[in-house]
N, C-alpha and C positions, 0 to 999 in steps of 0.2 A: 605311373598308375596303369593298372591292367584294365583294358577295355572289356566290359562285360558283353558277352554274346547273348542277346535276348532270346534266341531261338533254340538254345540248347538246354537240356534238362539237368545237367550236372554242374553245380557250382560248389566248390570246396573252398571255404574261407582261407585266404592266404596262399592258395595254390592257383597259378594261372590256368585258364581253361584248357589251353592246348596241352599243358603238362598232364592234367587229369585224364584227358582223353588218350594221351600217349600211354599212360599206365594201363588204360583199358585195352588198347591195342596189344601191348606187351603181354597182358594176361591172356588175351585171346590166342596169341601165338603160342604161349606156353601150353595152354589147354589143347590146342590143335596138334602140337608136336607130341604130346602125351598120347592123344587118341590115335594118331596115325602110326606111332611107333610101338604101341602096346600090342602084344600078341602077333608079332611078325612071324610069318611062316615061310618055310623053304619053298613051298608051292603056294604062291600068293593068291589071295582071293581078289574080288573085284576092286574093293577099296584100296588094297595094297598095290594092286596092279597100276591103278591111276597114280597113286603116290610115287611109286618107283619110276613110272614113265615121266612124271614131271621132273623129279630129281635127276634122272639120267639125262633127260633133255637139257637141263641146265648145265650139267657137268660136261656134256659134249659141246655145248655152245661155248662154255668157258675155255675148254681146251682149244677150240677153233680160233678163239680171239687171242688168248693169252699164251698158247703153246702148251707143251706137256705138263708144265708146272701149274697151269691154271687151276685144275680141280682142287688143289690143296688150299686155295683161298675161298673155297665154297662157303665155309662158315660165315665169313664176312659178307660176301656178295649175295649169298642166298638169304641171309638175315635181312640185309638192306632191301632186297627185292620184295620179299614177302611183307616186311614192315611197311614199306612205302606203298605197295599196292593196296593192302588192307586199310591203311590210313587214308589213302585217296578215296576209296569207295565208302568209307565210314560216313562221309558227309551226305551220302544219298539216303541214309536212314534218318527218318524224322526224329529230331531231338538230339542228334549226334552232330559233331563237327569233325572235319578232317584235320588231324594234327598237322598235316603237311600244308594246310592253308595258312599256317603261321610261319613266318620267316625264321623264327628261332629254331623250330624243328628241322626245317630243311638245311639251315646253316650248320646245325649240329651234325647231321648226317654227312654233309660235305666236308666238314672239318675232320671227321673221323677218316674219310677217304684220303684227304690231303696228308694227314699225319702218317697214315699207314703206308702209302706208296713211297713217301720220302724215307721212312724208317726202313722199308725193304731195300731201297736203293743204297742207303748207308750200310746196311747189314751185308749186302752182297758185294759192294765195291769199296767199302771203307771210305776214306777221305778222297779217294779218286773219283767218287761220285760228284764232287764239285766240278770236275772237268765237263760234266754234262751241261753245266750252265755257262761255260766259257767258250764253247765252240771248238772246232778242230784246229784253228790257227791261233797260236798264242797272241799274235799282234792284234787280233780282233777281240780279245777278251774284254777290254774296257767297254766295247760297244755291245758285245753279246750278253755280258753278265746282267746289266740292268734290264735288257729286253727279255731275257729268259726269266728273271725274277718277276717282272710284271706279268708275263704270260702264265707262270705257275701260280701266282697269287690270284690271278683272275679266274683260275679254274674253280675253286670252291665258291667264288662269287657267282659264276655262271651256273654251276650246278644248283645252288640254293635258290637263286632268284628265278631261274627258269621253272623249277618245280613249284615253288610258291605261287608265282604269277598265274600259271595255268590252273592249278587246283583252286586257288582263291577265286579266280574269275568263273570257273565252272560252278563252284558253290553259290556264288552270288546270283548267277543266272537262274539256277534251280530255285533259290530262295525267292527271287522275284516272281517266278512262275507260280510257286506255291501260294504266294499271297494273291496273285491275280486270279488263279484258278485253284482254289484251296482244296478241292476234292478230286482233282485230276491233273496229274503231271504227266504229259505225254510219254508213253512207254518208249517210243523210239529215242526220245531225248535221254532217258535214263540209260538205255542200252548204249547210246553214243558216249555218255559220261563214263560208263564202266569201261568201254573200249579205250577212251582217252586216258583213263586212270592207269590202265595196263601199259599204254604207250609211254606215259610219263615215267612209270617205274622202270620200264625197259630201257628208256633212254638214259636214266640216271645210272643204272648198273652197267650199261654198255660203256658209257664214258668213264665210269670208275675202273672198269677192266682195262680200257685203253690207256688210262693214266698209269 
């Protein structure tokens, strides 16, 4: 049974609240991508300058973490980064909820990362990728294999629970303050929430790149 969130304005019968708000975030991302990519010029204007600076900064960072092949994974990493950040800050808007404050959303993102990096490993190394789990010494394979499997399956759990816990806690604190002080939520706290939302998105994509 889906628990209704009493403080949100959007309730679609038969659709979980976090799914409905995920659709909204997806629509926002599509609209923003159309706006920022429409009318691109060889000599960029102010808005295009900002857009290109953000994208180039992300590409440079990915190359620094993942090596020369890093930028080709930008569609996945960039989409995750923007989706998670906008989802995180959505809870700061009255009547909205952060889709990432629901464990199902964060688990879905983590599972995508988990499947992707293992599929890349098999595509690059074939069945030799299995040796990654057995260690350098064949005699230690019976010990290394279960340890490696536990470690790898813990990664999506860690990614999803960390993001969910931080954003859910942040939203609950702001909700309590909104009830206690209904007409004034301290601006410094909102700014701090925006900063922590960015940090959580950054940590998620950074760990995804490392994996």
